[in-house]
Structure formats: structure tokens, C-alpha cells
ZAMARGU-4260 file (C-alpha; in steps of 0.2 Angstrom, whole numbers, plus 5000, padded with zeros to 4 digits):
<rodrens>
0) 5607/5239/5661 | 5596/5234/5676 | 5599/5221/5689 | 5593/5204/5683 | 5599/5207/5665
5) 5609/5192/5659 | 5622/5190/5646 | 5617/5178/5632 | 5626/5170/5617 | 5615/5169/5602
10) 5619/5158/5588 | 5609/5160/5572 | 5606/5146/5560 | 5609/5147/5541 | 5616/5165/5541
15) 5628/5169/5527 | 5627/5152/5520 | 5629/5151/5501 | 5623/5169/5500 | 5605/5165/5504
20) 5605/5171/5522 | 5615/5187/5520 | 5613/5198/5535 | 5627/5211/5538 | 5633/5211/5556
25) 5628/5229/5557 | 5610/5225/5553 | 5610/5211/5565 | 5617/5222/5579 | 5603/5235/5575
30) 5590/5222/5575 | 5595/5215/5592 | 5595/5233/5599 | 5578/5236/5591 | 5572/5220/5600
35) 5577/5228/5617 | 5594/5220/5620 | 5609/5230/5625 | 5628/5228/5624 | 5626/5219/5608
40) 5642/5213/5600 | 5644/5201/5585 | 5659/5190/5582 | 5664/5185/5564 | 5650/5186/5550
45) 5642/5169/5554 | 5628/5174/5566 | 5636/5175/5583 | 5630/5188/5595 | 5634/5192/5613
50) 5620/5203/5621 | 5612/5208/5637 | 5594/5207/5642 | 5579/5195/5643 | 5575/5185/5658
55) 5576/5167/5651 | 5583/5158/5636 | 5566/5155/5629 | 5561/5174/5630 | 5577/5179/5621
60) 5575/5166/5608 | 5556/5171/5605 | 5560/5189/5604 | 5575/5187/5592 | 5566/5174/5581
65) 5551/5186/5579 | 5563/5201/5575 | 5573/5191/5562 | 5557/5183/5554 | 5550/5201/5552
70) 5567/5207/5545 | 5571/5192/5533 | 5553/5188/5528 | 5556/5169/5533 | 5560/5160/5549
75) 5578/5161/5556 | 5583/5149/5569 | 5591/5155/5585 | 5600/5145/5598 | 5604/5153/5615
80) 5616/5149/5628 | 5624/5157/5643 | 5643/5159/5645 | 5643/5145/5658 | 5635/5134/5646
85) 5647/5138/5633 | 5662/5134/5645 | 5654/5118/5649 | 5653/5114/5630 | 5672/5117/5630
90) 5675/5107/5646 | 5665/5092/5639 | 5673/5092/5622 | 5676/5073/5620 | 5690/5077/5607
95) 5702/5089/5617 | 5717/5083/5608 | 5710/5088/5591 | 5713/5105/5583 | 5700/5117/5589
100) 5695/5122/5571 | 5692/5104/5566 | 5680/5100/5581 | 5663/5107/5580 | 5649/5107/5592
105) 5632/5107/5584 | 5620/5116/5596 | 5602/5110/5598 | 5587/5117/5608 | 5585/5100/5617
110) 5596/5086/5622 | 5600/5075/5607 | 5589/5059/5605 | 5597/5043/5610 | 5598/5037/5592
115) 5607/5053/5586 | 5623/5044/5582 | 5615/5028/5576 | 5605/5038/5563 | 5620/5047/5556
120) 5624/5043/5538 | 5639/5045/5526 | 5651/5044/5540 | 5669/5046/5533 | 5684/5049/5545
125) 5673/5059/5557 | 5671/5055/5575 | 5655/5059/5584 | 5649/5061/5602 | 5634/5066/5611
130) 5634/5081/5623 | 5621/5089/5635 | 5612/5099/5621 | 5625/5097/5608 | 5633/5084/5596
135) 5651/5085/5594 | 5660/5081/5577 | 5679/5079/5575 | 5684/5080/5557 | 5702/5075/5561
140) 5710/5084/5546 | 5706/5097/5533 | 5704/5083/5520 | 5691/5074/5530 | 5682/5091/5533
145) 5682/5096/5515 | 5676/5079/5509 | 5663/5076/5522 | 5646/5071/5517 | 5641/5068/5535
150) 5622/5069/5538 | 5615/5069/5556 | 5596/5070/5555 | 5596/5074/5574 | 5606/5090/5570
155) 5594/5096/5557 | 5588/5111/5567 | 5605/5114/5575 | 5619/5125/5571 | 5638/5121/5572
160) 5652/5131/5578 | 5670/5125/5580 | 5679/5125/5597 | 5689/5140/5593 | 5673/5150/5590
165) 5665/5143/5606 | 5680/5148/5616 | 5680/5166/5609 | 5661/5168/5612 | 5663/5161/5630
170) 5677/5174/5633 | 5667/5188/5625 | 5652/5184/5636 | 5663/5184/5652 | 5652/5181/5667
</rodrens>
């Protein structure tokens, strides 16, 4: 890949959820390659991709959203981060003592609105916090996670990944 090529972590919204957004990872890799990206690697079947190419987050997002919409026949949300940004999400985790599979970062395109936590509804035992372009949710335990009815309007266009997945993607993306 040429100079100036960057490594990006791409997080797809609503892929493999309830069988509606079925996109086999092999198809996703082919789609990314067809959109001009290289060194495409996927991680677990929930729309996580590490790839190289594109000059800006915005360009990567636009190219992939267009390719996915053409493939799926409907819009598919794409959130894009660098490895450094993912490492910052891990470093900024306000619940570091909690199990990595019980704390999620909800990735957003923009910084969360100031009222993001105040407008959350159906809070059970979850703890919430605001990040740079993320919202953090600590579910505490499996029971809280299973029973959660939490609604965060500010997270409507975001996509959640647990800290274990964030750590693995940051590792895969390297520098």
C-alpha cells in the first residue's frame, strides 16, 4: 500500500442483529476490497473490520456506506476510528475495575450531547459515563445485562462494542 495509507477500524451498525442484517464476514471483506481498501481483516461476526486506505475518516465512512447501501439495498451505518482513538477509548474507560465483557463503549460520529445521560431512560443497575465520541455503559453483571431495558436516545445512531472487543481491534490495527 502506498505512503499515506492509514489503518482504520470500521464498526458497522446493526449487522447480524436478529437475523435482519445478515452479512457474512467473507462478503464484508470482499465488499471492502471492492471499495478500494487493502489488508482487510474482520473480527467476530458483528461488523468489525480493520483495513487500510482512504485519507480521512469521512472518506472511509462515505465510501463504505455507499458500498454497503448498494449491497444491502438500505443504509448501513458505519463508524470509523484509528487505532490511537481506540486505545484512548480503553484508557478513558471510567469503569476499569469492571469486567471487559460487561462494559461497552457506544461509538458515535460526534461528541455526545450534554444531556446524553439525563435523557437516558429505564436505567436499572447500569452505570453511564460520557467519553470523547463515546458513551460508556457498565452493566455490572450478567443479570443486569440480560434484563437491561436501557434506552439512550443520544446513542440511537451509535454502535456498541465491549471493552474486550475494543482492545482486540486496537491490537489488530497496531500502529
